[in-house]
PyMOL Python script that loads the backbone (N, CA, C, O; Angstrom):
from pymol import cmd

cmd.read_pdbstr("""\
ATOM      1  N   MET A   1      -5.180 -61.296 -20.396  1.00  0.00           N
ATOM      2  CA  MET A   1      -5.963 -60.073 -20.348  1.00  0.00           C
ATOM      3  C   MET A   1      -7.393 -60.436 -19.966  1.00  0.00           C
ATOM      4  O   MET A   1      -7.945 -61.434 -20.429  1.00  0.00           O
ATOM      5  N   ASP A   2      -7.973 -59.608 -19.117  1.00  0.00           N
ATOM      6  CA  ASP A   2      -9.343 -59.827 -18.653  1.00  0.00           C
ATOM      7  C   ASP A   2     -10.100 -58.515 -18.817  1.00  0.00           C
ATOM      8  O   ASP A   2      -9.800 -57.538 -18.131  1.00  0.00           O
ATOM      9  N   ILE A   3     -11.057 -58.484 -19.698  1.00  0.00           N
ATOM     10  CA  ILE A   3     -11.847 -57.276 -19.931  1.00  0.00           C
ATOM     11  C   ILE A   3     -13.125 -57.365 -19.109  1.00  0.00           C
ATOM     12  O   ILE A   3     -13.863 -58.345 -19.202  1.00  0.00           O
ATOM     13  N   ARG A   4     -13.384 -56.336 -18.301  1.00  0.00           N
ATOM     14  CA  ARG A   4     -14.578 -56.280 -17.456  1.00  0.00           C
ATOM     15  C   ARG A   4     -15.552 -55.282 -18.050  1.00  0.00           C
ATOM     16  O   ARG A   4     -15.180 -54.152 -18.365  1.00  0.00           O
ATOM     17  N   ARG A   5     -16.779 -55.695 -18.200  1.00  0.00           N
ATOM     18  CA  ARG A   5     -17.814 -54.805 -18.719  1.00  0.00           C
ATOM     19  C   ARG A   5     -18.610 -54.222 -17.552  1.00  0.00           C
ATOM     20  O   ARG A   5     -18.858 -54.894 -16.551  1.00  0.00           O
ATOM     21  N   PHE A   6     -19.002 -52.967 -17.704  1.00  0.00           N
ATOM     22  CA  PHE A   6     -19.825 -52.324 -16.683  1.00  0.00           C
ATOM     23  C   PHE A   6     -20.677 -51.270 -17.369  1.00  0.00           C
ATOM     24  O   PHE A   6     -20.567 -51.065 -18.577  1.00  0.00           O
ATOM     25  N   GLY A   7     -21.520 -50.607 -16.604  1.00  0.00           N
ATOM     26  CA  GLY A   7     -22.413 -49.597 -17.165  1.00  0.00           C
ATOM     27  C   GLY A   7     -23.809 -50.166 -17.333  1.00  0.00           C
ATOM     28  O   GLY A   7     -24.088 -51.270 -16.866  1.00  0.00           O
ATOM     29  N   PRO A   8     -24.690 -49.429 -17.993  1.00  0.00           N
ATOM     30  CA  PRO A   8     -26.064 -49.895 -18.191  1.00  0.00           C
ATOM     31  C   PRO A   8     -26.074 -51.298 -18.805  1.00  0.00           C
ATOM     32  O   PRO A   8     -25.316 -51.598 -19.728  1.00  0.00           O
ATOM     33  N   GLY A   9     -26.942 -52.136 -18.274  1.00  0.00           N
ATOM     34  CA  GLY A   9     -27.037 -53.507 -18.765  1.00  0.00           C
ATOM     35  C   GLY A   9     -26.194 -54.495 -17.986  1.00  0.00           C
ATOM     36  O   GLY A   9     -26.366 -55.704 -18.142  1.00  0.00           O
ATOM     37  N   HIS A  10     -25.281 -54.009 -17.147  1.00  0.00           N
ATOM     38  CA  HIS A  10     -24.415 -54.890 -16.371  1.00  0.00           C
ATOM     39  C   HIS A  10     -24.590 -54.710 -14.866  1.00  0.00           C
ATOM     40  O   HIS A  10     -24.029 -55.479 -14.086  1.00  0.00           O
ATOM     41  N   ARG A  11     -25.348 -53.721 -14.454  1.00  0.00           N
ATOM     42  CA  ARG A  11     -25.523 -53.451 -13.024  1.00  0.00           C
ATOM     43  C   ARG A  11     -26.602 -54.337 -12.434  1.00  0.00           C
ATOM     44  O   ARG A  11     -27.560 -54.701 -13.117  1.00  0.00           O
ATOM     45  N   ARG A  12     -26.445 -54.690 -11.142  1.00  0.00           N
ATOM     46  CA  ARG A  12     -27.535 -55.390 -10.465  1.00  0.00           C
ATOM     47  C   ARG A  12     -28.529 -54.327 -10.000  1.00  0.00           C
ATOM     48  O   ARG A  12     -28.124 -53.311  -9.434  1.00  0.00           O
ATOM     49  N   PRO A  13     -29.804 -54.547 -10.228  1.00  0.00           N
ATOM     50  CA  PRO A  13     -30.798 -53.487  -9.992  1.00  0.00           C
ATOM     51  C   PRO A  13     -31.016 -53.144  -8.532  1.00  0.00           C
ATOM     52  O   PRO A  13     -31.432 -52.024  -8.234  1.00  0.00           O
ATOM     53  N   ASP A  14     -30.753 -54.061  -7.606  1.00  0.00           N
ATOM     54  CA  ASP A  14     -31.059 -53.791  -6.200  1.00  0.00           C
ATOM     55  C   ASP A  14     -29.942 -53.057  -5.478  1.00  0.00           C
ATOM     56  O   ASP A  14     -30.182 -52.560  -4.378  1.00  0.00           O
ATOM     57  N   GLY A  15     -28.754 -52.959  -6.018  1.00  0.00           N
ATOM     58  CA  GLY A  15     -27.653 -52.246  -5.375  1.00  0.00           C
ATOM     59  C   GLY A  15     -27.122 -52.995  -4.167  1.00  0.00           C
ATOM     60  O   GLY A  15     -27.696 -54.003  -3.754  1.00  0.00           O
ATOM     61  N   PRO A  16     -26.024 -52.503  -3.596  1.00  0.00           N
ATOM     62  CA  PRO A  16     -25.436 -53.146  -2.428  1.00  0.00           C
ATOM     63  C   PRO A  16     -26.343 -53.031  -1.208  1.00  0.00           C
ATOM     64  O   PRO A  16     -27.203 -52.151  -1.165  1.00  0.00           O
ATOM     65  N   PRO A  17     -26.165 -53.910  -0.206  1.00  0.00           N
ATOM     66  CA  PRO A  17     -26.944 -53.793   1.029  1.00  0.00           C
ATOM     67  C   PRO A  17     -26.750 -52.407   1.653  1.00  0.00           C
ATOM     68  O   PRO A  17     -25.653 -51.851   1.613  1.00  0.00           O
ATOM     69  N   GLY A  18     -27.809 -51.864   2.223  1.00  0.00           N
ATOM     70  CA  GLY A  18     -27.739 -50.558   2.867  1.00  0.00           C
ATOM     71  C   GLY A  18     -27.881 -49.386   1.914  1.00  0.00           C
ATOM     72  O   GLY A  18     -27.594 -48.248   2.286  1.00  0.00           O
ATOM     73  N   THR A  19     -28.326 -49.652   0.673  1.00  0.00           N
ATOM     74  CA  THR A  19     -28.513 -48.560  -0.276  1.00  0.00           C
ATOM     75  C   THR A  19     -29.976 -48.458  -0.681  1.00  0.00           C
ATOM     76  O   THR A  19     -30.727 -49.432  -0.629  1.00  0.00           O
ATOM     77  N   THR A  20     -30.360 -47.253  -1.084  1.00  0.00           N
ATOM     78  CA  THR A  20     -31.686 -47.001  -1.625  1.00  0.00           C
ATOM     79  C   THR A  20     -31.507 -46.244  -2.930  1.00  0.00           C
ATOM     80  O   THR A  20     -30.801 -45.236  -2.962  1.00  0.00           O
ATOM     81  N   GLY A  21     -32.129 -46.703  -4.002  1.00  0.00           N
ATOM     82  CA  GLY A  21     -32.052 -46.010  -5.279  1.00  0.00           C
ATOM     83  C   GLY A  21     -30.704 -46.143  -5.967  1.00  0.00           C
ATOM     84  O   GLY A  21     -30.310 -45.267  -6.736  1.00  0.00           O
ATOM     85  N   VAL A  22     -29.989 -47.241  -5.695  1.00  0.00           N
ATOM     86  CA  VAL A  22     -28.660 -47.448  -6.254  1.00  0.00           C
ATOM     87  C   VAL A  22     -28.638 -48.758  -7.026  1.00  0.00           C
ATOM     88  O   VAL A  22     -29.146 -49.771  -6.545  1.00  0.00           O
ATOM     89  N   SER A  23     -28.057 -48.748  -8.214  1.00  0.00           N
ATOM     90  CA  SER A  23     -27.756 -49.988  -8.923  1.00  0.00           C
ATOM     91  C   SER A  23     -26.239 -50.075  -8.995  1.00  0.00           C
ATOM     92  O   SER A  23     -25.560 -49.048  -8.968  1.00  0.00           O
ATOM     93  N   ALA A  24     -25.693 -51.298  -9.087  1.00  0.00           N
ATOM     94  CA  ALA A  24     -24.244 -51.444  -8.961  1.00  0.00           C
ATOM     95  C   ALA A  24     -23.711 -52.600  -9.777  1.00  0.00           C
ATOM     96  O   ALA A  24     -24.448 -53.487 -10.208  1.00  0.00           O
ATOM     97  N   GLN A  25     -22.407 -52.561  -9.972  1.00  0.00           N
ATOM     98  CA  GLN A  25     -21.692 -53.641 -10.655  1.00  0.00           C
ATOM     99  C   GLN A  25     -20.305 -53.743 -10.030  1.00  0.00           C
ATOM    100  O   GLN A  25     -19.573 -52.755  -9.986  1.00  0.00           O
ATOM    101  N   VAL A  26     -19.940 -54.920  -9.551  1.00  0.00           N
ATOM    102  CA  VAL A  26     -18.571 -55.142  -9.092  1.00  0.00           C
ATOM    103  C   VAL A  26     -17.709 -55.317 -10.332  1.00  0.00           C
ATOM    104  O   VAL A  26     -17.963 -56.208 -11.143  1.00  0.00           O
ATOM    105  N   ILE A  27     -16.703 -54.484 -10.485  1.00  0.00           N
ATOM    106  CA  ILE A  27     -15.809 -54.558 -11.636  1.00  0.00           C
ATOM    107  C   ILE A  27     -14.631 -55.468 -11.318  1.00  0.00           C
ATOM    108  O   ILE A  27     -14.211 -56.258 -12.164  1.00  0.00           O
ATOM    109  N   HIS A  28     -14.092 -55.365 -10.099  1.00  0.00           N
ATOM    110  CA  HIS A  28     -12.991 -56.219  -9.659  1.00  0.00           C
ATOM    111  C   HIS A  28     -13.033 -56.345  -8.149  1.00  0.00           C
ATOM    112  O   HIS A  28     -13.373 -55.389  -7.451  1.00  0.00           O
ATOM    113  N   GLN A  29     -12.686 -57.532  -7.638  1.00  0.00           N
ATOM    114  CA  GLN A  29     -12.625 -57.732  -6.196  1.00  0.00           C
ATOM    115  C   GLN A  29     -11.636 -58.835  -5.895  1.00  0.00           C
ATOM    116  O   GLN A  29     -11.689 -59.910  -6.492  1.00  0.00           O
ATOM    117  N   ASP A  30     -10.718 -58.563  -4.954  1.00  0.00           N
ATOM    118  CA  ASP A  30      -9.805 -59.589  -4.464  1.00  0.00           C
ATOM    119  C   ASP A  30      -9.478 -59.267  -3.012  1.00  0.00           C
ATOM    120  O   ASP A  30     -10.112 -58.397  -2.414  1.00  0.00           O
ATOM    121  N   ALA A  31      -8.501 -59.953  -2.440  1.00  0.00           N
ATOM    122  CA  ALA A  31      -8.172 -59.772  -1.021  1.00  0.00           C
ATOM    123  C   ALA A  31      -7.659 -58.367  -0.715  1.00  0.00           C
ATOM    124  O   ALA A  31      -7.710 -57.936   0.437  1.00  0.00           O
ATOM    125  N   ARG A  32      -7.170 -57.649  -1.714  1.00  0.00           N
ATOM    126  CA  ARG A  32      -6.619 -56.311  -1.492  1.00  0.00           C
ATOM    127  C   ARG A  32      -7.651 -55.207  -1.589  1.00  0.00           C
ATOM    128  O   ARG A  32      -7.401 -54.100  -1.113  1.00  0.00           O
ATOM    129  N   GLY A  33      -8.804 -55.470  -2.189  1.00  0.00           N
ATOM    130  CA  GLY A  33      -9.818 -54.430  -2.307  1.00  0.00           C
ATOM    131  C   GLY A  33     -10.797 -54.723  -3.429  1.00  0.00           C
ATOM    132  O   GLY A  33     -10.779 -55.798  -4.028  1.00  0.00           O
ATOM    133  N   SER A  34     -11.650 -53.750  -3.699  1.00  0.00           N
ATOM    134  CA  SER A  34     -12.636 -53.927  -4.761  1.00  0.00           C
ATOM    135  C   SER A  34     -12.854 -52.613  -5.495  1.00  0.00           C
ATOM    136  O   SER A  34     -12.623 -51.529  -4.960  1.00  0.00           O
ATOM    137  N   ILE A  35     -13.307 -52.746  -6.739  1.00  0.00           N
ATOM    138  CA  ILE A  35     -13.690 -51.608  -7.553  1.00  0.00           C
ATOM    139  C   ILE A  35     -15.123 -51.861  -7.984  1.00  0.00           C
ATOM    140  O   ILE A  35     -15.427 -52.902  -8.567  1.00  0.00           O
ATOM    141  N   GLN A  36     -16.010 -50.905  -7.698  1.00  0.00           N
ATOM    142  CA  GLN A  36     -17.419 -51.056  -8.033  1.00  0.00           C
ATOM    143  C   GLN A  36     -17.923 -49.805  -8.729  1.00  0.00           C
ATOM    144  O   GLN A  36     -17.490 -48.690  -8.437  1.00  0.00           O
ATOM    145  N   GLU A  37     -18.836 -50.012  -9.646  1.00  0.00           N
ATOM    146  CA  GLU A  37     -19.546 -48.896 -10.263  1.00  0.00           C
ATOM    147  C   GLU A  37     -20.889 -48.786  -9.552  1.00  0.00           C
ATOM    148  O   GLU A  37     -21.608 -49.778  -9.432  1.00  0.00           O
ATOM    149  N   LEU A  38     -21.233 -47.591  -9.080  1.00  0.00           N
ATOM    150  CA  LEU A  38     -22.533 -47.343  -8.457  1.00  0.00           C
ATOM    151  C   LEU A  38     -23.245 -46.270  -9.265  1.00  0.00           C
ATOM    152  O   LEU A  38     -22.659 -45.233  -9.576  1.00  0.00           O
ATOM    153  N   ALA A  39     -24.500 -46.513  -9.604  1.00  0.00           N
ATOM    154  CA  ALA A  39     -25.321 -45.529 -10.310  1.00  0.00           C
ATOM    155  C   ALA A  39     -26.447 -45.099  -9.372  1.00  0.00           C
ATOM    156  O   ALA A  39     -27.220 -45.933  -8.902  1.00  0.00           O
ATOM    157  N   PHE A  40     -26.537 -43.818  -9.106  1.00  0.00           N
ATOM    158  CA  PHE A  40     -27.503 -43.268  -8.151  1.00  0.00           C
ATOM    159  C   PHE A  40     -28.669 -42.618  -8.874  1.00  0.00           C
ATOM    160  O   PHE A  40     -28.469 -41.761  -9.736  1.00  0.00           O
ATOM    161  N   ARG A  41     -29.892 -43.023  -8.526  1.00  0.00           N
ATOM    162  CA  ARG A  41     -31.072 -42.332  -9.032  1.00  0.00           C
ATOM    163  C   ARG A  41     -31.307 -41.089  -8.166  1.00  0.00           C
ATOM    164  O   ARG A  41     -30.640 -40.916  -7.146  1.00  0.00           O
ATOM    165  N   THR A  42     -32.232 -40.240  -8.554  1.00  0.00           N
ATOM    166  CA  THR A  42     -32.571 -39.053  -7.772  1.00  0.00           C
ATOM    167  C   THR A  42     -32.970 -39.475  -6.362  1.00  0.00           C
ATOM    168  O   THR A  42     -33.761 -40.402  -6.189  1.00  0.00           O
ATOM    169  N   HIS A  43     -32.428 -38.800  -5.361  1.00  0.00           N
ATOM    170  CA  HIS A  43     -32.687 -39.045  -3.940  1.00  0.00           C
ATOM    171  C   HIS A  43     -32.140 -40.390  -3.464  1.00  0.00           C
ATOM    172  O   HIS A  43     -32.582 -40.894  -2.431  1.00  0.00           O
ATOM    173  N   ALA A  44     -31.201 -40.978  -4.182  1.00  0.00           N
ATOM    174  CA  ALA A  44     -30.580 -42.237  -3.748  1.00  0.00           C
ATOM    175  C   ALA A  44     -29.729 -41.992  -2.508  1.00  0.00           C
ATOM    176  O   ALA A  44     -29.339 -40.862  -2.215  1.00  0.00           O
ATOM    177  N   MET A  45     -29.445 -43.095  -1.774  1.00  0.00           N
ATOM    178  CA  MET A  45     -28.703 -42.944  -0.525  1.00  0.00           C
ATOM    179  C   MET A  45     -27.961 -44.224  -0.181  1.00  0.00           C
ATOM    180  O   MET A  45     -28.433 -45.330  -0.445  1.00  0.00           O
ATOM    181  N   VAL A  46     -26.789 -44.047   0.414  1.00  0.00           N
ATOM    182  CA  VAL A  46     -26.047 -45.148   1.021  1.00  0.00           C
ATOM    183  C   VAL A  46     -26.133 -44.917   2.524  1.00  0.00           C
ATOM    184  O   VAL A  46     -25.766 -43.844   3.004  1.00  0.00           O
ATOM    185  N   THR A  47     -26.609 -45.900   3.269  1.00  0.00           N
ATOM    186  CA  THR A  47     -26.730 -45.779   4.719  1.00  0.00           C
ATOM    187  C   THR A  47     -25.349 -45.523   5.329  1.00  0.00           C
ATOM    188  O   THR A  47     -24.386 -46.190   4.950  1.00  0.00           O
ATOM    189  N   PRO A  48     -25.230 -44.575   6.261  1.00  0.00           N
ATOM    190  CA  PRO A  48     -23.933 -44.350   6.915  1.00  0.00           C
ATOM    191  C   PRO A  48     -23.395 -45.663   7.499  1.00  0.00           C
ATOM    192  O   PRO A  48     -24.128 -46.433   8.119  1.00  0.00           O
ATOM    193  N   HIS A  49     -22.110 -45.891   7.284  1.00  0.00           N
ATOM    194  CA  HIS A  49     -21.483 -47.132   7.741  1.00  0.00           C
ATOM    195  C   HIS A  49     -19.984 -46.935   7.892  1.00  0.00           C
ATOM    196  O   HIS A  49     -19.426 -45.945   7.417  1.00  0.00           O
ATOM    197  N   GLU A  50     -19.335 -47.888   8.558  1.00  0.00           N
ATOM    198  CA  GLU A  50     -17.880 -47.867   8.703  1.00  0.00           C
ATOM    199  C   GLU A  50     -17.275 -48.812   7.686  1.00  0.00           C
ATOM    200  O   GLU A  50     -17.904 -49.786   7.273  1.00  0.00           O
ATOM    201  N   ASN A  51     -16.044 -48.516   7.283  1.00  0.00           N
ATOM    202  CA  ASN A  51     -15.326 -49.364   6.349  1.00  0.00           C
ATOM    203  C   ASN A  51     -13.882 -49.448   6.815  1.00  0.00           C
ATOM    204  O   ASN A  51     -13.264 -48.413   7.062  1.00  0.00           O
ATOM    205  N   PRO A  52     -13.322 -50.649   6.943  1.00  0.00           N
ATOM    206  CA  PRO A  52     -11.936 -50.771   7.400  1.00  0.00           C
ATOM    207  C   PRO A  52     -10.921 -50.349   6.343  1.00  0.00           C
ATOM    208  O   PRO A  52      -9.726 -50.282   6.631  1.00  0.00           O
ATOM    209  N   ASN A  53     -11.377 -50.063   5.126  1.00  0.00           N
ATOM    210  CA  ASN A  53     -10.492 -49.678   4.027  1.00  0.00           C
ATOM    211  C   ASN A  53     -10.758 -48.241   3.607  1.00  0.00           C
ATOM    212  O   ASN A  53     -11.872 -47.741   3.763  1.00  0.00           O
ATOM    213  N   SER A  54      -9.747 -47.582   3.080  1.00  0.00           N
ATOM    214  CA  SER A  54      -9.961 -46.276   2.457  1.00  0.00           C
ATOM    215  C   SER A  54     -10.811 -46.477   1.213  1.00  0.00           C
ATOM    216  O   SER A  54     -10.713 -47.511   0.552  1.00  0.00           O
ATOM    217  N   SER A  55     -11.641 -45.496   0.893  1.00  0.00           N
ATOM    218  CA  SER A  55     -12.511 -45.586  -0.281  1.00  0.00           C
ATOM    219  C   SER A  55     -12.316 -44.352  -1.154  1.00  0.00           C
ATOM    220  O   SER A  55     -12.127 -43.246  -0.649  1.00  0.00           O
ATOM    221  N   PHE A  56     -12.364 -44.554  -2.472  1.00  0.00           N
ATOM    222  CA  PHE A  56     -12.261 -43.487  -3.441  1.00  0.00           C
ATOM    223  C   PHE A  56     -13.567 -43.454  -4.220  1.00  0.00           C
ATOM    224  O   PHE A  56     -13.982 -44.469  -4.778  1.00  0.00           O
ATOM    225  N   PHE A  57     -14.209 -42.309  -4.261  1.00  0.00           N
ATOM    226  CA  PHE A  57     -15.505 -42.134  -4.887  1.00  0.00           C
ATOM    227  C   PHE A  57     -15.336 -41.103  -5.987  1.00  0.00           C
ATOM    228  O   PHE A  57     -15.069 -39.934  -5.708  1.00  0.00           O
ATOM    229  N   ILE A  58     -15.491 -41.525  -7.240  1.00  0.00           N
ATOM    230  CA  ILE A  58     -15.283 -40.643  -8.376  1.00  0.00           C
ATOM    231  C   ILE A  58     -16.626 -40.349  -9.032  1.00  0.00           C
ATOM    232  O   ILE A  58     -17.324 -41.271  -9.452  1.00  0.00           O
ATOM    233  N   VAL A  59     -16.992 -39.081  -9.123  1.00  0.00           N
ATOM    234  CA  VAL A  59     -18.269 -38.680  -9.703  1.00  0.00           C
ATOM    235  C   VAL A  59     -18.042 -38.402 -11.198  1.00  0.00           C
ATOM    236  O   VAL A  59     -17.339 -37.460 -11.562  1.00  0.00           O
ATOM    237  N   VAL A  60     -18.646 -39.236 -12.054  1.00  0.00           N
ATOM    238  CA  VAL A  60     -18.443 -39.070 -13.495  1.00  0.00           C
ATOM    239  C   VAL A  60     -19.601 -38.331 -14.169  1.00  0.00           C
ATOM    240  O   VAL A  60     -19.456 -37.848 -15.292  1.00  0.00           O
ATOM    241  N   SER A  61     -20.750 -38.240 -13.489  1.00  0.00           N
ATOM    242  CA  SER A  61     -21.896 -37.543 -14.051  1.00  0.00           C
ATOM    243  C   SER A  61     -22.804 -37.103 -12.907  1.00  0.00           C
ATOM    244  O   SER A  61     -22.981 -37.841 -11.938  1.00  0.00           O
ATOM    245  N   GLY A  62     -23.372 -35.921 -13.012  1.00  0.00           N
ATOM    246  CA  GLY A  62     -24.314 -35.453 -11.993  1.00  0.00           C
ATOM    247  C   GLY A  62     -23.607 -34.950 -10.754  1.00  0.00           C
ATOM    248  O   GLY A  62     -22.510 -34.397 -10.831  1.00  0.00           O
ATOM    249  N   GLY A  63     -24.238 -35.145  -9.617  1.00  0.00           N
ATOM    250  CA  GLY A  63     -23.675 -34.681  -8.352  1.00  0.00           C
ATOM    251  C   GLY A  63     -24.569 -35.070  -7.199  1.00  0.00           C
ATOM    252  O   GLY A  63     -25.609 -35.702  -7.388  1.00  0.00           O
ATOM    253  N   GLY A  64     -24.167 -34.695  -6.022  1.00  0.00           N
ATOM    254  CA  GLY A  64     -24.934 -35.010  -4.824  1.00  0.00           C
ATOM    255  C   GLY A  64     -24.164 -34.580  -3.597  1.00  0.00           C
ATOM    256  O   GLY A  64     -23.350 -33.659  -3.653  1.00  0.00           O
ATOM    257  N   PHE A  65     -24.423 -35.249  -2.491  1.00  0.00           N
ATOM    258  CA  PHE A  65     -23.785 -34.919  -1.224  1.00  0.00           C
ATOM    259  C   PHE A  65     -23.078 -36.151  -0.679  1.00  0.00           C
ATOM    260  O   PHE A  65     -23.545 -37.277  -0.855  1.00  0.00           O
ATOM    261  N   VAL A  66     -21.943 -35.927  -0.013  1.00  0.00           N
ATOM    262  CA  VAL A  66     -21.216 -36.985   0.682  1.00  0.00           C
ATOM    263  C   VAL A  66     -21.004 -36.542   2.114  1.00  0.00           C
ATOM    264  O   VAL A  66     -21.004 -35.348   2.414  1.00  0.00           O
ATOM    265  N   GLN A  67     -20.823 -37.523   3.006  1.00  0.00           N
ATOM    266  CA  GLN A  67     -20.689 -37.204   4.418  1.00  0.00           C
ATOM    267  C   GLN A  67     -19.725 -38.163   5.092  1.00  0.00           C
ATOM    268  O   GLN A  67     -19.754 -39.368   4.842  1.00  0.00           O
ATOM    269  N   VAL A  68     -18.862 -37.613   5.956  1.00  0.00           N
ATOM    270  CA  VAL A  68     -18.000 -38.388   6.845  1.00  0.00           C
ATOM    271  C   VAL A  68     -18.205 -37.799   8.232  1.00  0.00           C
ATOM    272  O   VAL A  68     -17.903 -36.629   8.465  1.00  0.00           O
ATOM    273  N   GLY A  69     -18.720 -38.610   9.153  1.00  0.00           N
ATOM    274  CA  GLY A  69     -19.035 -38.087  10.485  1.00  0.00           C
ATOM    275  C   GLY A  69     -20.066 -36.982  10.355  1.00  0.00           C
ATOM    276  O   GLY A  69     -21.125 -37.185   9.761  1.00  0.00           O
ATOM    277  N   GLU A  70     -19.767 -35.822  10.903  1.00  0.00           N
ATOM    278  CA  GLU A  70     -20.680 -34.678  10.823  1.00  0.00           C
ATOM    279  C   GLU A  70     -20.372 -33.774   9.624  1.00  0.00           C
ATOM    280  O   GLU A  70     -21.132 -32.850   9.336  1.00  0.00           O
ATOM    281  N   GLU A  71     -19.265 -34.035   8.930  1.00  0.00           N
ATOM    282  CA  GLU A  71     -18.883 -33.207   7.785  1.00  0.00           C
ATOM    283  C   GLU A  71     -19.641 -33.647   6.535  1.00  0.00           C
ATOM    284  O   GLU A  71     -19.544 -34.799   6.111  1.00  0.00           O
ATOM    285  N   ARG A  72     -20.397 -32.717   5.950  1.00  0.00           N
ATOM    286  CA  ARG A  72     -21.198 -33.002   4.752  1.00  0.00           C
ATOM    287  C   ARG A  72     -20.887 -31.947   3.707  1.00  0.00           C
ATOM    288  O   ARG A  72     -20.818 -30.758   4.021  1.00  0.00           O
ATOM    289  N   THR A  73     -20.698 -32.378   2.454  1.00  0.00           N
ATOM    290  CA  THR A  73     -20.390 -31.426   1.391  1.00  0.00           C
ATOM    291  C   THR A  73     -20.961 -31.904   0.066  1.00  0.00           C
ATOM    292  O   THR A  73     -21.221 -33.092  -0.125  1.00  0.00           O
ATOM    293  N   ARG A  74     -21.147 -30.967  -0.834  1.00  0.00           N
ATOM    294  CA  ARG A  74     -21.675 -31.271  -2.168  1.00  0.00           C
ATOM    295  C   ARG A  74     -20.523 -31.659  -3.084  1.00  0.00           C
ATOM    296  O   ARG A  74     -19.442 -31.074  -3.012  1.00  0.00           O
ATOM    297  N   VAL A  75     -20.753 -32.646  -3.943  1.00  0.00           N
ATOM    298  CA  VAL A  75     -19.777 -33.042  -4.967  1.00  0.00           C
ATOM    299  C   VAL A  75     -20.465 -33.042  -6.324  1.00  0.00           C
ATOM    300  O   VAL A  75     -21.671 -33.264  -6.430  1.00  0.00           O
ATOM    301  N   MET A  76     -19.671 -32.789  -7.355  1.00  0.00           N
ATOM    302  CA  MET A  76     -20.191 -32.719  -8.723  1.00  0.00           C
ATOM    303  C   MET A  76     -19.318 -33.561  -9.638  1.00  0.00           C
ATOM    304  O   MET A  76     -18.235 -34.001  -9.251  1.00  0.00           O
ATOM    305  N   HIS A  77     -19.807 -33.784 -10.880  1.00  0.00           N
ATOM    306  CA  HIS A  77     -19.020 -34.544 -11.841  1.00  0.00           C
ATOM    307  C   HIS A  77     -17.644 -33.900 -12.005  1.00  0.00           C
ATOM    308  O   HIS A  77     -17.499 -32.678 -11.958  1.00  0.00           O
ATOM    309  N   GLY A  78     -16.649 -34.749 -12.195  1.00  0.00           N
ATOM    310  CA  GLY A  78     -15.278 -34.265 -12.301  1.00  0.00           C
ATOM    311  C   GLY A  78     -14.563 -34.145 -10.974  1.00  0.00           C
ATOM    312  O   GLY A  78     -13.417 -33.696 -10.930  1.00  0.00           O
ATOM    313  N   GLU A  79     -15.222 -34.541  -9.876  1.00  0.00           N
ATOM    314  CA  GLU A  79     -14.596 -34.505  -8.555  1.00  0.00           C
ATOM    315  C   GLU A  79     -14.480 -35.925  -7.998  1.00  0.00           C
ATOM    316  O   GLU A  79     -15.245 -36.817  -8.365  1.00  0.00           O
ATOM    317  N   ALA A  80     -13.515 -36.113  -7.111  1.00  0.00           N
ATOM    318  CA  ALA A  80     -13.326 -37.397  -6.440  1.00  0.00           C
ATOM    319  C   ALA A  80     -13.267 -37.154  -4.944  1.00  0.00           C
ATOM    320  O   ALA A  80     -12.765 -36.124  -4.494  1.00  0.00           O
ATOM    321  N   VAL A  81     -13.776 -38.098  -4.178  1.00  0.00           N
ATOM    322  CA  VAL A  81     -13.790 -38.024  -2.724  1.00  0.00           C
ATOM    323  C   VAL A  81     -12.938 -39.174  -2.198  1.00  0.00           C
ATOM    324  O   VAL A  81     -13.055 -40.301  -2.678  1.00  0.00           O
ATOM    325  N   VAL A  82     -12.084 -38.900  -1.220  1.00  0.00           N
ATOM    326  CA  VAL A  82     -11.331 -39.955  -0.554  1.00  0.00           C
ATOM    327  C   VAL A  82     -11.867 -40.058   0.863  1.00  0.00           C
ATOM    328  O   VAL A  82     -11.775 -39.110   1.643  1.00  0.00           O
ATOM    329  N   TRP A  83     -12.434 -41.226   1.191  1.00  0.00           N
ATOM    330  CA  TRP A  83     -12.921 -41.484   2.546  1.00  0.00           C
ATOM    331  C   TRP A  83     -11.846 -42.243   3.296  1.00  0.00           C
ATOM    332  O   TRP A  83     -11.307 -43.218   2.773  1.00  0.00           O
ATOM    333  N   PRO A  84     -11.517 -41.816   4.517  1.00  0.00           N
ATOM    334  CA  PRO A  84     -10.543 -42.571   5.313  1.00  0.00           C
ATOM    335  C   PRO A  84     -11.150 -43.885   5.803  1.00  0.00           C
ATOM    336  O   PRO A  84     -12.369 -44.038   5.888  1.00  0.00           O
ATOM    337  N   ALA A  85     -10.260 -44.826   6.122  1.00  0.00           N
ATOM    338  CA  ALA A  85     -10.742 -46.109   6.679  1.00  0.00           C
ATOM    339  C   ALA A  85     -11.509 -45.851   7.956  1.00  0.00           C
ATOM    340  O   ALA A  85     -11.998 -46.790   8.583  1.00  0.00           O
TER     341      ALA A  85
END
""", "prot")
cmd.dss("prot")
cmd.show_as("cartoon", "prot")
cmd.util.cbc("prot")
cmd.orient("prot")
């Protein structure tokens, strides 16, 4: 058994490359994919980018906007977004 800790106190303060106002923690990563926790401050942003993998974005608190191509929509806590590869 391997217990992974995340949340406040475990995030790296600078966030992943291409982000502004984001702190993060990799929870799991292997050749098949990764699971990361991202915490967004007010007006935080992830630079638009491509990803060869499908991504699942689960909003557990607060809300904001997500975008794929020209499609942009608001998301709130309790919603999940699936981004295509």
